[in-house]
Every structure is written in structure tokens, then in C-alpha cells.
C-alpha positions in Angstrom: 0.0 0.0 0.1 1.1 3.4 -1.0 2.0 5.9 1.9 -0.4 8.9 1.2 1.8 11.6 2.6 4.9 10.2 0.5 2.6 9.9 -2.6 1.4 13.5 -2.1 4.9 14.8 -1.8 5.9 12.9 -4.9 2.9 14.1 -6.8 3.8 17.8 -5.7 7.4 17.4 -6.6 6.4 16.1 -10.0 3.8 19.2 -10.3 6.4 21.5 -9.4 8.7 20.1 -12.1 6.2 20.2 -14.8 5.2 24.0 -13.6 8.8 25.2 -14.8 7.4 24.7 -18.4 3.6 24.8 -18.3 0.7 26.6 -16.4 -1.1 24.8 -13.9 -4.3 24.8 -16.2 -2.1 23.2 -19.1 -1.0 20.3 -16.9 -3.1 17.1 -16.9 -3.5 14.5 -14.3 -1.9 12.1 -16.7 1.2 14.2 -17.0 1.4 14.4 -13.3 1.1 10.7 -12.8 3.6 9.9 -15.5 6.1 12.2 -13.9 5.5 10.7 -10.5 5.6 7.1 -11.8 2.0 6.4 -10.6 -1.1 5.1 -12.6 -4.1 7.3 -13.1 -6.0 4.7 -11.3 -3.9 4.9 -8.1 -4.4 8.8 -8.4 -8.0 8.5 -8.7 -8.2 6.3 -5.9 -7.3 8.9 -3.7 -8.5 12.2 -5.5 -11.3 13.1 -7.7 -9.6 15.6 -9.7 -6.4 17.6 -10.1 -8.2 20.5 -8.0 -8.8 17.9 -5.0 -5.5 16.7 -5.2 -4.1 20.7 -4.8 -6.6 21.2 -1.9 -5.5 18.1 -0.1 -1.7 18.4 -0.8 -1.5 22.1 0.5 -2.8 20.8 3.9 -0.3 17.8 4.1 2.4 20.2 3.2 1.1 22.8 6.1 0.7 19.9 8.6 4.7 19.4 8.5 4.9 23.1 9.0 2.6 22.8 11.9 4.6 19.9 13.3 7.7 22.3 13.6 5.9 25.3 14.8 4.1 23.2 17.8 7.5 22.5 18.9 7.8 25.9 20.4 4.8 28.0 20.8 6.5 30.9 21.7 7.9 30.8 18.2 11.3 31.7 19.1 13.9 32.5 16.3 15.0 28.9 16.1 11.8 27.8 15.4 11.0 30.4 12.8 14.4 29.4 11.1 13.5 25.8 11.2 10.3 26.4 9.3 12.1 28.7 6.9 14.6 26.0 6.4 11.8 23.3 5.6 10.4 25.7 3.1 13.8 26.5 1.5 14.6 22.6 1.6 11.3 22.0 -0.4 11.3 25.2 -2.3 10.0 23.4 -5.6 6.9 22.5 -3.7 6.8 25.8 -1.8 7.0 27.7 -5.0 4.6 25.8 -6.5 2.1 25.9 -3.9 2.7 29.5 -3.2 2.6 30.8 -6.7 0.2 28.5 -8.6 -2.2 27.2 -6.1 -5.3 28.8 -7.0 -6.8 31.7 -4.4 -4.0 30.6 -2.0 -3.9 33.9 0.0 -7.3 33.5 2.1 -6.1 29.9 3.0 -2.7 30.9 3.7 -3.9 34.0 5.8 -6.4 31.8 7.7 -3.6 29.2 8.6 -1.2 31.8 9.7 -3.8 33.7 12.0 -4.9 30.2 13.6 -1.2 29.6 14.2 -0.5 33.1 15.8 -3.4 32.7 17.9 -2.1 29.3 19.2 1.1 31.2 20.4 2.1 31.3 24.1 3.5 35.0 23.4 0.8 36.5 20.9 -2.7 37.6 21.8 -4.9 40.1 20.4 -4.3 42.6 23.3 -0.7 42.4 22.9 -0.9 43.1 19.2 -3.5 46.0 19.9 -0.9 47.5 22.1 1.9 47.0 19.6 0.4 48.3 16.7 -2.0 50.9 18.2 -4.9 49.5 16.3 -8.1 47.7 17.2 -7.5 43.9 17.8 -8.8 42.5 14.5 -6.8 45.1 12.5 -3.8 44.5 14.5 -4.0 40.8 14.0 -4.3 41.3 10.3 -1.3 43.5 10.1 0.5 40.9 11.8 -0.3 38.1 9.6 0.0 39.9 6.3 3.4 41.2 7.3 4.6 37.6 8.0 3.0 36.3 4.6 4.5 39.4 2.8 8.0 38.5 4.1 7.8 35.0 3.2 6.0 35.4 -0.3 8.7 38.2 -1.3 11.5 35.6 -0.3 9.7 32.7 -2.2 9.0 34.9 -5.4 12.7 36.1 -5.4 14.2 32.6 -5.3 15.1 31.9 -1.8 18.4 34.1 -2.0 18.5 35.1 1.6 19.1 32.5 4.4 16.4 31.3 6.6 18.0 33.3 9.3 18.1 36.6 7.4 14.3 36.1 6.7 13.5 35.2 10.3 15.2 38.7 11.3 12.9 40.3 8.7 9.7 38.7 10.0 10.7 39.6 13.6 11.3 43.3 12.5 8.3 43.4 10.6 5.8 42.2 13.3 6.7 44.4 16.1 6.7 41.9 18.9 
């Protein structure tokens, strides 16, 4: 039996390879399967469509990020660096999901918001005080600041080190 996580990662790696020459809409399930070495039947045993695969795969990828973040809910610099290192190590998949996943911003924003609210160090009152804004606005500025730094890093090819990006994030979030 195929390990579903390994299969999804393999499919995502294949998709990211194909995205170097084609747009997401131009890539077929058949091409993804051929690149991965899986049969279409195996693919359709797990997913109803390419879109279903993308939806499920982003959650599997984010689960790996969550496991890292939950090792230190104060989100110290070392845990942020570890997450950024994971993203950089898997940059083909990270880039494919960040740049080609349809309507990813609301999903990523919700994810980062949920993670932030789990923090031992961050709460809406602290954000309100730090940003001098109402709680919901402050939380939004905090979340969008993190997302912006990470997305610029992804779009520009991961040139800076995870340590540098962690420093930029810490500077941007005012906490």
C-alpha cells in the first residue's frame, strides 16, 4: 500500500517540475502521474480531480510546518528558522503551492492567523498595544506582514538565508 503523504509529496514534486514549463491549467493528471510514476487509477483512488489533489496536498504540506511550529509555541527565532529552512529545502513544492495554487492567500492567511492565535506569546491585546490599532486590524497587520516577507522570499528565489528572513519577520511584526 502506498503511503499517502509520500505519494502526495511525490505528486507535488512532479507538479512543481511540470510547472517550470507549463501553467497549472495546461498540466493534466496524466502528465503528473507519468512524471511521478503512478498510474492514473492510483491517483483517482485518492483524488477526484487535479483540484482535489491540490486542495489536499497543501494541507499535508502545512501539516509538516505545523509540526515544527508546535515544538515551540512561543515561536522563538530557532523555530522560525526551522520552518523557513523546511520551506527552502522544499522550495520547488513551496514555490508551486505559493505561486500556482489557486486563491491561496485566504487559505494561507487563515492558517497563519490560527497558528498565531495558538502562540504562548501572541494575543490580540498584545497586538493591539504593539500596533496601536483595534485587535482585528492589529492581527491582520501582523499576519499579512509575515505572509508578505515569506512570499517575497519565495518569489525572489530563496536567495536570503532562513536566518535573514527570520530577522526580517521579527522586525516586521513588532513583537
